[in-house]
C-alpha positions in Angstrom: -46.7 -76.3 83.3 -46.2 -80.0 83.8 -42.8 -81.8 84.8 -42.0 -82.6 81.2 -42.6 -79.1 79.8 -40.7 -77.5 82.9 -37.6 -79.8 82.4 -37.6 -79.2 78.7 -37.6 -75.4 79.5 -34.8 -75.9 82.0 -32.8 -78.0 79.6 -33.0 -75.1 77.0 -32.0 -72.4 79.6 -28.8 -74.3 80.8 -27.4 -75.2 77.3 -24.5 -72.8 77.7 -23.0 -74.5 80.7 -20.9 -77.9 80.5 -23.0 -81.2 80.0 -22.2 -82.6 83.4 -23.4 -79.5 85.2 -26.6 -79.6 82.9 -27.3 -83.2 84.0 -26.7 -82.4 87.7 -29.2 -79.5 87.6 -31.8 -81.6 85.7 -31.5 -84.5 88.2 -31.8 -82.1 91.1 -35.0 -80.6 89.8 -36.3 -84.1 89.0 -35.6 -85.1 92.6 -37.6 -82.0 93.7 -40.5 -83.1 91.5 -40.3 -86.5 93.0 -40.3 -85.3 96.5 -43.2 -82.7 95.8 -45.2 -85.5 94.2 -44.6 -87.7 97.4 -45.9 -84.8 99.5 -49.2 -84.9 97.5 -48.6 -81.9 95.4 -49.4 -81.7 91.7 -46.9 -80.9 89.0 -48.1 -77.5 88.6 -48.0 -76.8 92.3 -44.3 -78.1 92.3 -43.5 -75.7 89.3 -45.3 -72.9 91.2 -43.1 -73.5 94.2 -39.9 -72.8 92.2 -41.2 -69.1 91.8 -41.0 -67.0 88.7 -39.2 -68.8 85.9 -37.0 -66.0 84.8 -35.8 -65.6 88.5 -35.3 -69.3 88.7 -33.3 -69.4 85.5 -31.0 -66.5 86.8 -30.5 -68.3 90.3 -29.7 -71.6 88.7 -27.0 -69.9 86.4 -25.8 -67.8 89.1 -25.4 -70.8 91.5 -23.5 -72.8 88.7 -21.0 -69.9 88.0 -20.6 -69.0 91.8 -19.6 -72.7 92.3 -16.8 -72.6 89.7 -13.3 -72.0 91.1 -11.7 -68.6 90.4 -8.2 -68.1 89.2 -5.5 -67.6 92.0 -2.5 -65.5 91.3 -0.5 -68.7 90.7 -3.1 -69.8 88.1 -3.4 -66.5 86.4 -1.4 -66.5 83.1 -1.0 -62.7 82.8 2.7 -63.0 83.9 3.2 -65.5 81.1 1.6 -63.1 78.6 3.8 -60.4 79.8 6.9 -62.5 79.4 5.7 -63.6 75.9 5.2 -60.0 74.9 8.7 -59.1 76.3 10.2 -62.1 74.2 8.4 -61.5 71.1 9.2 -57.7 71.1 12.9 -58.5 71.6 13.0 -61.2 68.9 10.9 -58.9 66.5 13.2 -55.9 67.1 16.5 -57.9 66.9 15.8 -60.5 64.4 12.8 -59.5 62.3 13.0 -55.7 61.8 16.2 -55.5 59.9 15.2 -58.0 57.2 11.7 -56.6 57.2 13.0 -53.1 56.5 15.3 -54.5 53.8 12.3 -56.2 52.2 10.3 -52.9 52.4 13.1 -50.9 50.8 13.1 -53.5 47.9 9.4 -53.2 47.4 9.5 -49.4 47.4 12.5 -49.5 45.0 10.5 -52.2 42.7 7.3 -50.0 42.5 9.3 -46.9 41.8 11.4 -48.4 39.1 8.3 -50.0 37.5 6.5 -46.7 37.6 9.4 -44.8 36.3 10.0 -47.3 33.3 6.3 -47.0 32.4 6.5 -43.2 32.4 9.7 -43.1 30.3 7.8 -42.6 26.9 6.0 -39.7 28.4 9.3 -38.2 29.6 10.8 -38.8 26.1 7.8 -36.9 24.5 8.1 -34.0 27.0 11.9 -33.8 26.1 11.0 -33.4 22.4 8.5 -30.8 23.2 11.0 -28.9 25.2 13.9 -29.0 22.7 12.8 -30.3 19.2 16.5 -30.6 18.2 17.1 -33.3 20.7 14.7 -35.9 19.0 16.4 -39.2 18.6 14.3 -42.2 17.3 16.6 -44.5 19.4 15.5 -42.8 22.7 11.8 -43.4 21.8 12.4 -47.0 21.0 14.4 -47.4 24.3 11.6 -45.7 26.3 8.9 -48.0 24.7 10.9 -51.0 25.6 11.3 -49.7 29.2 7.6 -49.0 29.3 7.0 -52.7 28.5 9.6 -53.9 31.1 8.0 -51.5 33.6 4.6 -53.2 33.2 6.3 -56.6 33.8 7.9 -55.3 36.9 4.7 -53.8 38.2 2.7 -57.1 37.7 5.5 -58.9 39.4 5.6 -56.4 42.3 1.7 -56.7 42.6 1.9 -60.5 43.1 4.9 -60.2 45.3 3.2 -57.4 47.6 0.1 -59.5 47.8 2.2 -62.6 49.0 4.2 -60.5 51.3 1.1 -58.9 52.9 -0.3 -62.5 53.5 2.9 -63.6 55.2 2.9 -60.4 57.4 -0.6 -61.0 58.4 0.1 -64.7 59.1 3.3 -63.6 61.2 1.1 -61.1 63.2 -1.6 -63.7 63.9 1.2 -66.0 65.0 2.4 -63.4 67.5 -1.2 -63.0 68.8 -1.4 -66.7 69.3 1.8 -66.8 71.2 0.7 -63.8 73.5 -2.6 -65.6 74.2 -0.8 -68.8 75.0 -1.7 -70.8 71.9 -5.5 -70.3 72.6 -7.8 -69.1 69.9 
């Protein structure tokens, strides 16, 4: 393997680290090539002096990551996350939970009323079957009208439920972003 092929291979292996570090590593190996060539070695001998390529890749990446500073207790944001969780929990329980339960109650009531209105003609027919003397055409017409109204209510509830679900998912994602500190 010649100098150009080796540097191309190395450039490919260090792509996952920042650009500045990549350039520093590539310049270091170019300098090693220059030094080896001044000593009278061939490019292949210089590459062979680096050892097995797999081991070289691991060593280069390990050296880079070992040189990176680690977080100290002061820099660690876990305490910030704990406070964010505590704050969001209090806010959600005190401010959000009450209106949320009210909205859930409205949705349950809307779906129940829509379903009951749609079933009203069936209930009218069951009533006639149970007691044929109780037949009233007015009841049948009212139940058919209620059935149509029930369809409108259910269509509205379907759209409202989809919107409400999107809002809830967006709010949950917002809470997650706050806990993570605004990071994605």
